[in-house]
C-alpha positions, -999 to +999 in steps of 0.1 A: -356+502-510-390+516-498-422+509-517-459+516-509-488+493-514-506+518-536-474+524-556-472+487-564-509+487-571-503+510-601-484+481-618-501+450-605-536+445-590-531+442-553-566+455-542-574+422-526-540+417-510-531+434-477-497+446-467-490+416-444-495+392-473-473+413-495-446+412-468-448+374-466-445+372-504-415+395-505-397+375-478-405+343-497-390+355-530-358+367-513-366+404-509-364+407-471-388+431-455-373+451-427-404+469-416-440+479-424-456+512-415-493+517-420-505+553-426-541+559-415-557+594-415-578+598-383-616+604-384-631+638-388-603+650-411-621+662-442-615+679-476-621+716-472-618+746-495-605+780-484-630+805-495-613+836-481-582+846-461-579+877-440-553+890-417-559+884-380-569+917-363-547+910-333-518+890-346-494+896-375-486+860-382-521+846-381-548+845-408-586+841-404-599+818-430-634+809-441-633+772-450-661+752-468-661+717-453-692+705-473-721+708-448-710+741-435-685+769-437-662+771-407-640+799-394-605+787-388-575+807-376-544+795-394-507+805-390-493+789-422-477+813-446-488+793-477-525+794-470-545+810-499-580+814-509-592+788-534-570+760-520-583+726-512-569+717-478-571+690-451-593+702-422-595+686-388-630+693-375-639+696-338-636+663-321-608+649-343-578+634-326-546+637-346-517+611-346-495+635-325-521+634-297-537+668-303-575+669-298-593+695-319-617+717-299-634+750-305-610+777-293-604+814-294-570+827-307-564+863-298-601+869-293-611+853-327-630+820-326-615+791-345-636+759-353-610+734-365-575+733-379-561+734-414-534+706-412-499+701-425-488+667-438-468+659-406-498+667-384-516+639-402-488+614-398-476+619-434-440+628-444-430+665-444-435+681-479-432+718-470-431+742-442-468+750-443-502+734-448-508+705-471-526+716-503-547+689-518-551+682-555-567+657-578-536+634-578-550+617-547-584+612-563-614+634-570-619+660-543-653+662-526-659+688-500-665+672-466-652+638-476-630+623-450-594+618-460-593+583-446-615+574-476-587+583-500-567+551-505-537+569-520-532+588-487-539+558-464-511+538-477-488+510-463-451+517-464-429+486-469-391+488-464-371+462-482-334+453-474-320+447-509-289+427-514-263+444-538-270+418-566-307+427-570-303+460-588-334+452-608-355+457-577-342+492-570-375+505-584-412+502-577-416+486-611-389+460-604-404+449-571-439+447-588-424+425-615-412+400-589-444+401-570-464+395-601-448+361-605-455+351-570-492+362-571-495+351-608-507+386-618-502+406-650-479+436-649-494+468-663-479+478-697-455+506-700-471+540-706-481+548-742-461+574-760-480+606-763-491+618-797-462+641-810-472+644-847-478+681-846-447+689-825-413+700-839-387+672-840-359+670-814-333+671-842-339+709-846-326+717-811-302+688-802-274+668-819-255+639-803-220+629-813-200+599-802-163+599-809-156+562-803-173+529-792-190+536-759-197+514-728-233+525-724-266+535-741-280+570-742-314+585-750-323+622-750-356+641-748-360+679-750-390+700-738-397+737-735-408+747-701-433+773-689-442+760-655-435+727-636-458+718-608-454+687-586-486+670-576-492+661-540-491+624-546-455+626-559-445+648-531-458+623-506-443+593-522-409+610-524-413+616-487-422+580-481-392+569-500-370+593-480-359+611-512-352+648-505-353+673-533-363+710-533-363+717-571-396+707-588-378+694-619-355+672-598-385+659-579-399+646-612-366+631-622-360+613-589-396+601-588-394+587-624-361+569-615-376+556-583-406+542-601-390+528-633-354+523-623-341+542-654-313+566-646-324+601-656-306+634-656-315+669-668-291+694-684-292+731-691-289+735-729-265+765-724-237+740-716-240+726-751-251+755-773-231+759-805-229+789-828-260+776-846-279+780-813-283+742-813-272+720-784-245+695-793-237+668-768-204+649-773-200+615-756-165+600-753-144+581-728-123+599-702-089+590-688-104+562-667-122+545-696-156+558-684-182+574-707-182+611-702-205+639-714-188+669-729-203+703-737-192+733-755-154+740-755-149+703-748-157+708-711-167+676-692-201+681-676-209+646-664-197+610-659-222+583-669-238+568-639-214+586-615-215+624-613-228+655-629-214+691-627-237+713-607-235+743-631-249+722-659-279+708-640-312+720-652-338+735-628-375+742-630-369+778-641-350+769-673-369+776-705-356+746-723-345+713-706-326+683-720-334+650-703-309+621-705-316+585-698-286+562-697-276+527-689-241+511-685-234+475-673-228+477-635-196+457-637-181+484-660-192+512-636-180+493-605-146+483-619-136+515-636-147+538-607-132+517-579-108+536-557-110+568-578-121+601-564-146+610-591-170+631-570-198+605-572-234+614-566-265+593-558-266+578-592-235+557-585-254+536-560-280+526-586-257+523-616-231+501-599-258+476-589-277+477-621-303+502-634-332+496-658-319+493-694-352+502-711-345+539-715-376+548-734-397+534-706-382+559-681-384+589-705-420+582-714-430+578-678-413+611-669-430+630-697-464+615-688-460+626-651-448+661-659-475+667-685-503+661-661-502+694-642-472+713-657-471+735-688-444+721-711-440+715-748-420+683-756-402+679-789-411+649-810-390+617-809-356+612-792-319+613-800-301+581-790-269+561-791-275+524-782-248+500-771-253+465-786-262+441-758-245+407-760-272+382-752-264+355-726-278+321-732-279+295-705-288+259-713-306+240-686-311+203-684-342+192-665-323+165-647-297+190-635-324+212-621-340+183-603-306+173-588-300+208-575-335+215-562-340+180-547-374+177-563-387+177-599-405+209-609-427+205-639-413+220-672-444+241-677-440+257-643-403+263-648-410+280-682-439+300-668-418+313-639-388+323-661-410+340-687-429+361-660-395+371-646-385+385-680-363+357-692-365+345-728-373+308-729-371+282-756-376+245-749-358+220-771-380+188-769-354+166-786-326+173-761-348+179-731-330+212-727-344+246-718-325+275-735-328+306-713-320+341-725-310+363-696-326+398-698-304+428-697-318+440-664-305+408-646-267+411-648-265+390-616-277+358-634-246+340-647-251+303-646-274+273-641-272+277-603-285+313-606-314+301-627-321+274-602-322+300-574-348+321-594-371+290-597-367+280-560-374+314-546-407+317-566-418+281-560-410+287-523-385+268-503-413+257-479-431+241-508-402+218-516-406+184-499-381+180-471-359+149-474-335+133-450-299+141-455-281+112-472-244+107-466-228+087-493-192+095-487-166+082-510-134+065-498-108+091-490-080+065-488-057+074-517-020+075-523-014+110-509-033+100-477-013+068-474+020+087-479+009+111-451+000+083-428+033+065-435+053+097-429+034+104-396+040+068-384+077+069-392+081+103-375+064+090-343+087+059-343+118+080-349+110+103-320+103+073-298+137+059-307+154+091-295+158+111-328+149+147-331+133+160-364+150+187-384+138+208-413+161+225-439+158+244-471+158+224-503+188+244-514+224+235-508+260+245-517+269+230-551+306+230-545+302+211-513+280+185-530+306+181-558+335+178-533+317+149-515+310+131-549+272+136-546+251+141-578+243+177-587+216+194-608+227+202-644+238+237-649+210+245-674+184+234-648+201+250-618+187+278-596+188+311-616+185+335-587+199+319-555+191+333-521+228+333-511+260+318-526+258+289-501+223+280-513+229+280-550+215+246-560+188+221-552+200+194-528+206+159-539+210+145-504+195+154-470+227+144-452+249+175-460+228+200-442+220+175-414+257+170-407+261+208-404+232+207-379+251+180-360+282+201-359+264+231-346+249+211-318+282+196-308+298+231-308+274+242-281+283+213-258+260+185-269+277+151-264+249+131-280+230+142-311+205+121-330+185+137-359+162+127-387+145+145-416+120+137-443+123+159-473+126+164-511+158+159-530+165+163-568+185+144-593+206+159-622+174+163-643+157+182-614+133+153-608+120+154-573+118+125-549+113+120-511+140+107-488+144+101-451+177+104-434+191+097-399+223+109-384+238+100-350+270+114-334+286+110-300+277+088-270+253+059-274+236+064-240+233+088-211+258+088-183+246+068-153+258+044-126+257+014-149+283+028-173+302+046-145+293+079-161+312+071-193+288+057-219+304+042-250+303+059-284+278+049-310+289+021-333+276+006-365+255-022-349+240+001-322+231+026-350+215-001-371+195-013-341+181+022-336+171+024-373+156-010-370+134+002-341+120+028-366+117+008-398+114-027-387+133-057-400+159-051-428+191-067-441+225-051-447+245-059-478+280-045-488+279-011-504+301-014-535+310+022-541+303+046-512+302+083-518+325+109-502+303+111-471+308+075-462+337+055-447+347+028-471+351+003-442+317+007-425+291+010-452+262-011-463+231-011-485+198-013-466+176-041-480+139-045-472+119-073-488+147-079-513+148-043-525+177-019-518+161+012-503+192+032-494+225+030-475+239+032-439+275+040-431+299+057-408+307+092-419+340+096-436+368+103-411+378+134-431+342+147-429+342+141-391+374+161-387+362+190-408+330+193-388+346+186-354+325+155-349+332+123-330+322+089-343+292+097-365+268+074-385+245+083-413+216+066-431+196+078-461+167+059-476+142+063-504+110+072-486+087+059-513+105+025-513+098+020-476+068-005-472+036+007-457+010-020-460-018-033-439-006-054-410-020-088-411-023-110-381-007-145-384-014-176-364+012-184-338+021-217-322+009-224-286+036-250-283+070-243-268+100-236-290+134-252-288+166-233-291+200-246-301+233-227-305+256-238-333+292-226-337+305-229-373+339-226-388+335-202-418+360-187-442+368-151-431+363-139-467+328-153-470+300-126-467+274-134-442+245-126-465+256-155-487+255-179-458+222-165-446+205-168-480+217-204-483+204-214-449+170-199-456+169-218-489+176-252-473+162-248-438+133-270-427+099-255-421+104-260-383+134-236-383+114-205-377+142-181-369+180-179-367+205-151-359+242-145-353+250-142-316+288-143-316+318-139-339+352-152-327+385-147-344+418-163-331+451-172-347+445-208-338+416-208-363+439-198-392+418-182-421+386-194-404+363-175-381+339-190-355+304-178-362+278-188-336+242-190-347+212-194-325+185-216-341+148-216-331+126-246-338+089-247-334+059-265-348+022-255-350+012-291-343+036-308-318+065-304-294+097-317-310+117-345-294+154-342-290+160-367-318+140-347-342+159-315-335+192-333-338+182-348-371+173-314-386+206-299-374+226-327-388+209-323-422+217-286-422+253-292-413+256-317-441+243-293-467+266-265-454+296-288-456+287-299-491+282-263-504+309-243-486+330-268-466+317-254-434+322-276-403+311-275-367+337-260-344 
């Protein structure tokens, strides 16, 4: 967006504010200035009047002009085609130095003396407006012969280029930028132009009729005028050049300039596209196949899409005797969404309409008619024809405390209200609730919530005017159950890898028939997978072990003699409830071939497998597994107990399963992951005194489970017995139905070193209790 200082000055009083201050203000309120170019007409360039023009006697393309420059009449040779007697022109007198480096001197052109130069706009550093000289008129101010052009403020302007973001469609016009600046400088914005007196003019209804066939997306307003001559004043030509708007048609120059100044989308139509048999133009507005509002003329021919494109043959020009002018507005979201990825032949209007144009249509039409009427010969028809789309007001409720929290500093209520009102927002303050009700204006579709309102206040107050405060970090504790589950999983994975296991990952799907064959639970038919990937993945798994055993088999088939795997994953019960499990499988040799085992390591056994799992999970107990599933051998199976809770099972794989999968001796373990403890490790005091160890061989009934014996010893053991474990089990026919079980007992005190008599007394008391309870004797 390009604006000029004098253009802004028509709406707000910036006479005492230079371009640099305006630039700083624009940057402060979020309208980034990309550049400033100051136009200054050089000295000794004055207003002159061409008194006469004659052909050069020695050159066909030159003219000899007598030009009045105030104090004298100078003879100037001019080669411009458009020079005519009676014109006011810019004359560079002898001694002037132009911006392009040309120094004006008295000269002879083809033997004719020339005392100066009649200038074009580009020769004075102004934008190009034609191919000849620049003809002056009263639009730049009252013309006085001999007055230097550098005294005309409208010519010596400052050009400011703004890099607009797409959300600031309200600042795509001079009026929109002036509205924002007025808040920063606390200035009043000039009122919109008054409507000209049209009492004695015929009504527009005589020549125009509008018809809408359905509810429309946008609003439309039409004005009609009869045209005799349209003349564009110099000031408009220059400002269009400053804004880099290129048009050749005089009518289109006025339309583009009015849109550029007001932001209202304007288009002009040739009435011949809409004429009916009554010689009256009828405009039909309806939605097209894309849901966009379209303008239809006679014979139901589409002549335009609102805010997007217009058919060339229906565009009016400066030679048409009657012209229909349309002002329209449609919400930018509608334009952007319905026109996206569609080849609709868009023109320059799409850029404005998709970002947000000015919705006050009468403002744009009145400004246009006022500009055209100044120098042109037209006869406007009274009033307008219009179709207005109801605008749904958006109300945002703001709490003062919320604003303070977001800004970091309290802004006084009266300042907040003043800023919002000057920006065009409707404001009502509810004293009882300490709430500000803000009505968002139609020209600000980018304001959607409290944060957007906060941004409007901050950019006007100025971010540099808000007191800087140190950043305060008040972080909340992030230790929650999901985090603890993650850490537990991570720790167990690391331990499992350290113990020699490799991690696997499988689908959560499994073969239902295989699960049923092994006696494992399956998901109910009504809750099963409706569209399985394959026939072998037709249900949700209830155990991790089935797919892991298949992975074992695949590794063995490629020559692996020792395979240890683990996996943590989801399983599902019959009701499709999800839970996490961890499983371990081990098959083959317990160690690697080396010299100590003569290159023939032994196969894995139950106790070796349990020791590996203990290296991962820590201490646990094993209890008999009452009813093993089809995966487990009924002879080597146990429940895994941690802190008195059964968390899963451990077993040798069923021999039949080993045969089907071509596996050697294989052991499996599956545990409930959520049941595994993961608590903070607390340090405990330890004794600095030496411990005493005694081995005790007991004769125990073969039918007696060890866990019964273990539980009894723990219940009656003295405090000094800190640990005990089985170190040998001996069976011989000489012992009958008894078995010799050797326990290693560890005694230690925090206070003293035990004497032999004290240890012997504790052992005798333990033996007495065992004999009384179970009839156990020492071997």
